[in-house]
N, CA, C and O atoms as a Tripos MOL2 file, in Angstrom:
@<TRIPOS>MOLECULE
protein
  180   179    45     0     0
PROTEIN
NO_CHARGES

@<TRIPOS>ATOM
      1 N           1.5110  -81.0940   13.0130 N.3       1 MET1
      2 CA          0.7240  -80.5740   14.1220 C.3       1 MET1
      3 C           0.2680  -79.1620   13.7600 C.2       1 MET1
      4 O           1.0620  -78.3350   13.3130 O.2       1 MET1
      5 N          -1.0120  -78.9040   13.9580 N.am      2 SER2
      6 CA         -1.5160  -77.5710   13.6580 C.3       2 SER2
      7 C          -1.2440  -76.6290   14.8330 C.2       2 SER2
      8 O          -0.8570  -77.0650   15.9170 O.2       2 SER2
      9 N          -1.4490  -75.3520   14.6010 N.am      3 ASP3
     10 CA         -1.2050  -74.3630   15.6520 C.3       3 ASP3
     11 C          -2.2240  -74.4650   16.7780 C.2       3 ASP3
     12 O          -1.9460  -74.0360   17.8990 O.2       3 ASP3
     13 N          -3.4150  -75.0330   16.4980 N.am      4 LEU4
     14 CA         -4.4270  -75.1580   17.5490 C.3       4 LEU4
     15 C          -4.0800  -76.2520   18.5450 C.2       4 LEU4
     16 O          -4.6750  -76.3170   19.6200 O.2       4 LEU4
     17 N          -3.1320  -77.1090   18.2080 N.am      5 ASN5
     18 CA         -2.7620  -78.2050   19.0900 C.3       5 ASN5
     19 C          -1.5940  -77.8180   19.9930 C.2       5 ASN5
     20 O          -0.9010  -78.6880   20.5200 O.2       5 ASN5
     21 N          -1.3790  -76.5340   20.1710 N.am      6 ARG6
     22 CA         -0.3060  -76.0410   21.0360 C.3       6 ARG6
     23 C          -0.9100  -75.1910   22.1380 C.2       6 ARG6
     24 O          -2.1240  -74.9920   22.1800 O.2       6 ARG6
     25 N          -0.0810  -74.6980   23.0160 N.am      7 GLY7
     26 CA         -0.5720  -73.8340   24.0780 C.3       7 GLY7
     27 C          -1.2820  -74.6270   25.1620 C.2       7 GLY7
     28 O          -0.7900  -75.6680   25.5990 O.2       7 GLY7
     29 N          -2.4470  -74.1330   25.6020 N.am      8 ILE8
     30 CA         -3.1430  -74.7970   26.7050 C.3       8 ILE8
     31 C          -3.9300  -76.0020   26.2270 C.2       8 ILE8
     32 O          -4.3270  -76.8350   27.0410 O.2       8 ILE8
     33 N          -4.1710  -76.1180   24.9130 N.am      9 MET9
     34 CA         -4.9330  -77.2600   24.3960 C.3       9 MET9
     35 C          -3.9720  -78.3290   23.9010 C.2       9 MET9
     36 O          -3.9500  -78.6500   22.7120 O.2       9 MET9
     37 N          -3.1790  -78.8800   24.8100 N.am     10 LYS10
     38 CA         -2.1730  -79.8680   24.4460 C.3      10 LYS10
     39 C          -2.7410  -81.2760   24.5990 C.2      10 LYS10
     40 O          -2.2890  -82.0400   25.4520 O.2      10 LYS10
     41 N          -3.7200  -81.6170   23.7840 N.am     11 PHE11
     42 CA         -4.2060  -82.9780   23.7690 C.3      11 PHE11
     43 C          -4.5080  -83.3620   22.3320 C.2      11 PHE11
     44 O          -4.6470  -82.5060   21.4580 O.2      11 PHE11
     45 N          -4.6080  -84.6620   22.1050 N.am     12 LYS12
     46 CA         -4.8200  -85.1490   20.7520 C.3      12 LYS12
     47 C          -6.1830  -84.7030   20.2440 C.2      12 LYS12
     48 O          -7.1540  -84.6850   21.0000 O.2      12 LYS12
     49 N          -6.2600  -84.3470   18.9790 N.am     13 ASN13
     50 CA         -7.4780  -83.8830   18.3080 C.3      13 ASN13
     51 C          -8.0000  -82.5650   18.8690 C.2      13 ASN13
     52 O          -9.2070  -82.3220   18.8390 O.2      13 ASN13
     53 N          -7.1310  -81.7260   19.3700 N.am     14 ALA14
     54 CA         -7.5520  -80.4190   19.8850 C.3      14 ALA14
     55 C          -7.9740  -79.4870   18.7630 C.2      14 ALA14
     56 O          -8.6390  -78.4810   19.0110 O.2      14 ALA14
     57 N          -7.5960  -79.8090   17.5300 N.am     15 ASP15
     58 CA         -7.9430  -78.9490   16.4100 C.3      15 ASP15
     59 C          -9.1740  -79.4410   15.6480 C.2      15 ASP15
     60 O          -9.4610  -78.9510   14.5560 O.2      15 ASP15
     61 N          -9.9090  -80.4130   16.2190 N.am     16 LYS16
     62 CA        -11.1420  -80.8590   15.5730 C.3      16 LYS16
     63 C         -12.1810  -79.7420   15.6560 C.2      16 LYS16
     64 O         -12.2580  -79.0490   16.6710 O.2      16 LYS16
     65 N         -12.9670  -79.5610   14.6190 N.am     17 PRO17
     66 CA        -13.9420  -78.4570   14.6120 C.3      17 PRO17
     67 C         -14.9370  -78.5130   15.7670 C.2      17 PRO17
     68 O         -15.3280  -77.4640   16.2780 O.2      17 PRO17
     69 N         -15.3510  -79.6810   16.1880 N.am     18 ILE18
     70 CA        -16.3340  -79.7790   17.2770 C.3      18 ILE18
     71 C         -15.7210  -79.3410   18.6000 C.2      18 ILE18
     72 O         -16.3990  -78.7220   19.4190 O.2      18 ILE18
     73 N         -14.4540  -79.6520   18.8160 N.am     19 VAL19
     74 CA        -13.7780  -79.2450   20.0530 C.3      19 VAL19
     75 C         -13.5850  -77.7320   20.0660 C.2      19 VAL19
     76 O         -13.7760  -77.0860   21.0960 O.2      19 VAL19
     77 N         -13.2050  -77.1710   18.9180 N.am     20 VAL20
     78 CA        -13.0400  -75.7240   18.8180 C.3      20 VAL20
     79 C         -14.3820  -75.0290   19.0210 C.2      20 VAL20
     80 O         -14.4490  -73.9970   19.6880 O.2      20 VAL20
     81 N         -15.4560  -75.5840   18.4500 N.am     21 LEU21
     82 CA        -16.7880  -75.0040   18.5910 C.3      21 LEU21
     83 C         -17.2570  -75.0220   20.0450 C.2      21 LEU21
     84 O         -17.7820  -74.0230   20.5380 O.2      21 LEU21
     85 N         -17.0740  -76.1340   20.7240 N.am     22 ILE22
     86 CA        -17.5090  -76.2400   22.1240 C.3      22 ILE22
     87 C         -16.7210  -75.2800   23.0100 C.2      22 ILE22
     88 O         -17.2980  -74.6180   23.8730 O.2      22 ILE22
     89 N         -15.4140  -75.2000   22.8030 N.am     23 SER23
     90 CA        -14.6120  -74.3170   23.6500 C.3      23 SER23
     91 C         -14.9200  -72.8460   23.3680 C.2      23 SER23
     92 O         -14.9310  -72.0260   24.2860 O.2      23 SER23
     93 N         -15.1680  -72.5120   22.1010 N.am     24 SER24
     94 CA        -15.5040  -71.1140   21.8100 C.3      24 SER24
     95 C         -16.8840  -70.7580   22.3430 C.2      24 SER24
     96 O         -17.0890  -69.6370   22.8090 O.2      24 SER24
     97 N         -17.8340  -71.6860   22.2860 N.am     25 LEU25
     98 CA        -19.1520  -71.4270   22.8760 C.3      25 LEU25
     99 C         -19.0470  -71.2500   24.3850 C.2      25 LEU25
    100 O         -19.7410  -70.4140   24.9630 O.2      25 LEU25
    101 N         -18.1970  -72.0210   25.0150 N.am     26 LEU26
    102 CA        -17.9960  -71.8990   26.4540 C.3      26 LEU26
    103 C         -17.3970  -70.5400   26.8110 C.2      26 LEU26
    104 O         -17.8330  -69.9020   27.7690 O.2      26 LEU26
    105 N         -16.4080  -70.1000   26.0510 N.am     27 VAL27
    106 CA        -15.7620  -68.8150   26.3240 C.3      27 VAL27
    107 C         -16.7260  -67.6610   26.0710 C.2      27 VAL27
    108 O         -16.8930  -66.7910   26.9250 O.2      27 VAL27
    109 N         -17.3680  -67.6510   24.8820 N.am     28 PHE28
    110 CA        -18.2700  -66.5500   24.5500 C.3      28 PHE28
    111 C         -19.5280  -66.5620   25.4100 C.2      28 PHE28
    112 O         -20.0830  -65.5050   25.7090 O.2      28 PHE28
    113 N         -19.9800  -67.7400   25.8080 N.am     29 GLY29
    114 CA        -21.1340  -67.8260   26.6970 C.3      29 GLY29
    115 C         -20.8290  -67.2620   28.0710 C.2      29 GLY29
    116 O         -21.6580  -66.5710   28.6620 O.2      29 GLY29
    117 N         -19.6430  -67.5550   28.5790 N.am     30 SER30
    118 CA        -19.2880  -67.0120   29.8940 C.3      30 SER30
    119 C         -19.0880  -65.5020   29.8300 C.2      30 SER30
    120 O         -19.4110  -64.7970   30.7860 O.2      30 SER30
    121 N         -18.5610  -65.0000   28.7190 N.am     31 ILE31
    122 CA        -18.4240  -63.5510   28.5660 C.3      31 ILE31
    123 C         -19.7930  -62.8920   28.5200 C.2      31 ILE31
    124 O         -20.0070  -61.8550   29.1480 O.2      31 ILE31
    125 N         -20.7230  -63.4900   27.7790 N.am     32 ALA32
    126 CA        -22.0820  -62.9440   27.7030 C.3      32 ALA32
    127 C         -22.7690  -62.9740   29.0620 C.2      32 ALA32
    128 O         -23.4880  -62.0390   29.4150 O.2      32 ALA32
    129 N         -22.5550  -64.0380   29.8220 N.am     33 LEU33
    130 CA        -23.1240  -64.1220   31.1650 C.3      33 LEU33
    131 C         -22.5650  -63.0360   32.0760 C.2      33 LEU33
    132 O         -23.3080  -62.4240   32.8430 O.2      33 LEU33
    133 N         -21.2660  -62.7960   31.9970 N.am     34 LEU34
    134 CA        -20.6520  -61.7520   32.8140 C.3      34 LEU34
    135 C         -21.1660  -60.3680   32.4360 C.2      34 LEU34
    136 O         -21.4060  -59.5370   33.3130 O.2      34 LEU34
    137 N         -21.3380  -60.1130   31.1430 N.am     35 ILE35
    138 CA        -21.8650  -58.8190   30.7050 C.3      35 ILE35
    139 C         -23.3050  -58.6400   31.1790 C.2      35 ILE35
    140 O         -23.6700  -57.5690   31.6640 O.2      35 ILE35
    141 N         -24.1260  -59.6840   31.0410 N.am     36 ALA36
    142 CA        -25.5140  -59.6090   31.4860 C.3      36 ALA36
    143 C         -25.5950  -59.3920   32.9930 C.2      36 ALA36
    144 O         -26.4160  -58.6070   33.4650 O.2      36 ALA36
    145 N         -24.7440  -60.0860   33.7470 N.am     37 TRP37
    146 CA        -24.7350  -59.9200   35.2000 C.3      37 TRP37
    147 C         -24.3060  -58.5000   35.5810 C.2      37 TRP37
    148 O         -24.8770  -57.8920   36.4860 O.2      37 TRP37
    149 N         -23.2950  -57.9810   34.8800 N.am     38 ALA38
    150 CA        -22.8060  -56.6360   35.1850 C.3      38 ALA38
    151 C         -23.8690  -55.5860   34.8780 C.2      38 ALA38
    152 O         -24.0670  -54.6580   35.6630 O.2      38 ALA38
    153 N         -24.5560  -55.7240   33.7410 N.am     39 LEU39
    154 CA        -25.6080  -54.7670   33.4020 C.3      39 LEU39
    155 C         -26.7720  -54.8600   34.3810 C.2      39 LEU39
    156 O         -27.3450  -53.8420   34.7700 O.2      39 LEU39
    157 N         -27.1140  -56.0650   34.7730 N.am     40 ASN40
    158 CA        -28.2120  -56.2480   35.7230 C.3      40 ASN40
    159 C         -27.8610  -55.6690   37.0860 C.2      40 ASN40
    160 O         -28.7170  -55.0920   37.7570 O.2      40 ASN40
    161 N         -26.6230  -55.8180   37.4920 N.am     41 THR41
    162 CA        -26.2050  -55.2760   38.7870 C.3      41 THR41
    163 C         -26.0880  -53.7540   38.7440 C.2      41 THR41
    164 O         -26.4610  -53.0780   39.7030 O.2      41 THR41
    165 N         -25.5780  -53.2150   37.6510 N.am     42 ALA42
    166 CA        -25.3440  -51.7730   37.5720 C.3      42 ALA42
    167 C         -26.6350  -50.9850   37.3950 C.2      42 ALA42
    168 O         -26.7890  -49.9110   37.9760 O.2      42 ALA42
    169 N         -27.5550  -51.5030   36.6060 N.am     43 TYR43
    170 CA        -28.7320  -50.7270   36.2470 C.3      43 TYR43
    171 C         -30.0370  -51.2620   36.8340 C.2      43 TYR43
    172 O         -31.0870  -50.6500   36.6400 O.2      43 TYR43
    173 N         -29.9970  -52.3710   37.5360 N.am     44 ALA44
    174 CA        -31.1770  -52.9680   38.1790 C.3      44 ALA44
    175 C         -32.3440  -53.0720   37.1870 C.2      44 ALA44
    176 O         -33.4290  -52.5390   37.4180 O.2      44 ALA44
    177 N         -32.0910  -53.7560   36.1080 N.am     45 VAL45
    178 CA        -33.0950  -53.9240   35.0370 C.3      45 VAL45
    179 C         -34.2620  -54.7560   35.5340 C.2      45 VAL45
    180 O         -35.2050  -55.0070   34.7840 O.2      45 VAL45
@<TRIPOS>BOND
     1     1     2 1
     2     2     3 1
     3     3     4 2
     4     3     5 am
     5     5     6 1
     6     6     7 1
     7     7     8 2
     8     7     9 am
     9     9    10 1
    10    10    11 1
    11    11    12 2
    12    11    13 am
    13    13    14 1
    14    14    15 1
    15    15    16 2
    16    15    17 am
    17    17    18 1
    18    18    19 1
    19    19    20 2
    20    19    21 am
    21    21    22 1
    22    22    23 1
    23    23    24 2
    24    23    25 am
    25    25    26 1
    26    26    27 1
    27    27    28 2
    28    27    29 am
    29    29    30 1
    30    30    31 1
    31    31    32 2
    32    31    33 am
    33    33    34 1
    34    34    35 1
    35    35    36 2
    36    35    37 am
    37    37    38 1
    38    38    39 1
    39    39    40 2
    40    39    41 am
    41    41    42 1
    42    42    43 1
    43    43    44 2
    44    43    45 am
    45    45    46 1
    46    46    47 1
    47    47    48 2
    48    47    49 am
    49    49    50 1
    50    50    51 1
    51    51    52 2
    52    51    53 am
    53    53    54 1
    54    54    55 1
    55    55    56 2
    56    55    57 am
    57    57    58 1
    58    58    59 1
    59    59    60 2
    60    59    61 am
    61    61    62 1
    62    62    63 1
    63    63    64 2
    64    63    65 am
    65    65    66 1
    66    66    67 1
    67    67    68 2
    68    67    69 am
    69    69    70 1
    70    70    71 1
    71    71    72 2
    72    71    73 am
    73    73    74 1
    74    74    75 1
    75    75    76 2
    76    75    77 am
    77    77    78 1
    78    78    79 1
    79    79    80 2
    80    79    81 am
    81    81    82 1
    82    82    83 1
    83    83    84 2
    84    83    85 am
    85    85    86 1
    86    86    87 1
    87    87    88 2
    88    87    89 am
    89    89    90 1
    90    90    91 1
    91    91    92 2
    92    91    93 am
    93    93    94 1
    94    94    95 1
    95    95    96 2
    96    95    97 am
    97    97    98 1
    98    98    99 1
    99    99   100 2
   100    99   101 am
   101   101   102 1
   102   102   103 1
   103   103   104 2
   104   103   105 am
   105   105   106 1
   106   106   107 1
   107   107   108 2
   108   107   109 am
   109   109   110 1
   110   110   111 1
   111   111   112 2
   112   111   113 am
   113   113   114 1
   114   114   115 1
   115   115   116 2
   116   115   117 am
   117   117   118 1
   118   118   119 1
   119   119   120 2
   120   119   121 am
   121   121   122 1
   122   122   123 1
   123   123   124 2
   124   123   125 am
   125   125   126 1
   126   126   127 1
   127   127   128 2
   128   127   129 am
   129   129   130 1
   130   130   131 1
   131   131   132 2
   132   131   133 am
   133   133   134 1
   134   134   135 1
   135   135   136 2
   136   135   137 am
   137   137   138 1
   138   138   139 1
   139   139   140 2
   140   139   141 am
   141   141   142 1
   142   142   143 1
   143   143   144 2
   144   143   145 am
   145   145   146 1
   146   146   147 1
   147   147   148 2
   148   147   149 am
   149   149   150 1
   150   150   151 1
   151   151   152 2
   152   151   153 am
   153   153   154 1
   154   154   155 1
   155   155   156 2
   156   155   157 am
   157   157   158 1
   158   158   159 1
   159   159   160 2
   160   159   161 am
   161   161   162 1
   162   162   163 1
   163   163   164 2
   164   163   165 am
   165   165   166 1
   166   166   167 1
   167   167   168 2
   168   167   169 am
   169   169   170 1
   170   170   171 1
   171   171   172 2
   172   171   173 am
   173   173   174 1
   174   174   175 1
   175   175   176 2
   176   175   177 am
   177   177   178 1
   178   178   179 1
   179   179   180 2
@<TRIPOS>SUBSTRUCTURE
     1 MET1         2 RESIDUE 1 A MET
     2 SER2         6 RESIDUE 1 A SER
     3 ASP3        10 RESIDUE 1 A ASP
     4 LEU4        14 RESIDUE 1 A LEU
     5 ASN5        18 RESIDUE 1 A ASN
     6 ARG6        22 RESIDUE 1 A ARG
     7 GLY7        26 RESIDUE 1 A GLY
     8 ILE8        30 RESIDUE 1 A ILE
     9 MET9        34 RESIDUE 1 A MET
    10 LYS10       38 RESIDUE 1 A LYS
    11 PHE11       42 RESIDUE 1 A PHE
    12 LYS12       46 RESIDUE 1 A LYS
    13 ASN13       50 RESIDUE 1 A ASN
    14 ALA14       54 RESIDUE 1 A ALA
    15 ASP15       58 RESIDUE 1 A ASP
    16 LYS16       62 RESIDUE 1 A LYS
    17 PRO17       66 RESIDUE 1 A PRO
    18 ILE18       70 RESIDUE 1 A ILE
    19 VAL19       74 RESIDUE 1 A VAL
    20 VAL20       78 RESIDUE 1 A VAL
    21 LEU21       82 RESIDUE 1 A LEU
    22 ILE22       86 RESIDUE 1 A ILE
    23 SER23       90 RESIDUE 1 A SER
    24 SER24       94 RESIDUE 1 A SER
    25 LEU25       98 RESIDUE 1 A LEU
    26 LEU26      102 RESIDUE 1 A LEU
    27 VAL27      106 RESIDUE 1 A VAL
    28 PHE28      110 RESIDUE 1 A PHE
    29 GLY29      114 RESIDUE 1 A GLY
    30 SER30      118 RESIDUE 1 A SER
    31 ILE31      122 RESIDUE 1 A ILE
    32 ALA32      126 RESIDUE 1 A ALA
    33 LEU33      130 RESIDUE 1 A LEU
    34 LEU34      134 RESIDUE 1 A LEU
    35 ILE35      138 RESIDUE 1 A ILE
    36 ALA36      142 RESIDUE 1 A ALA
    37 TRP37      146 RESIDUE 1 A TRP
    38 ALA38      150 RESIDUE 1 A ALA
    39 LEU39      154 RESIDUE 1 A LEU
    40 ASN40      158 RESIDUE 1 A ASN
    41 THR41      162 RESIDUE 1 A THR
    42 ALA42      166 RESIDUE 1 A ALA
    43 TYR43      170 RESIDUE 1 A TYR
    44 ALA44      174 RESIDUE 1 A ALA
    45 VAL45      178 RESIDUE 1 A VAL
C-alpha cells in the first residue's frame, strides 16, 4: 500500500495518477477561486 492510500483517501486505487490529478485540481481550483473572490471583494476590481 502506498502512502497516498492512507489518511482521508481510504479507498482502492486512491494513488492512481488520474485520481491524484483530479483531487489536486479541485483543491487548487478552489483556492484560486477564494483568492479571486477575496481580491474582488477587497479592491472592487
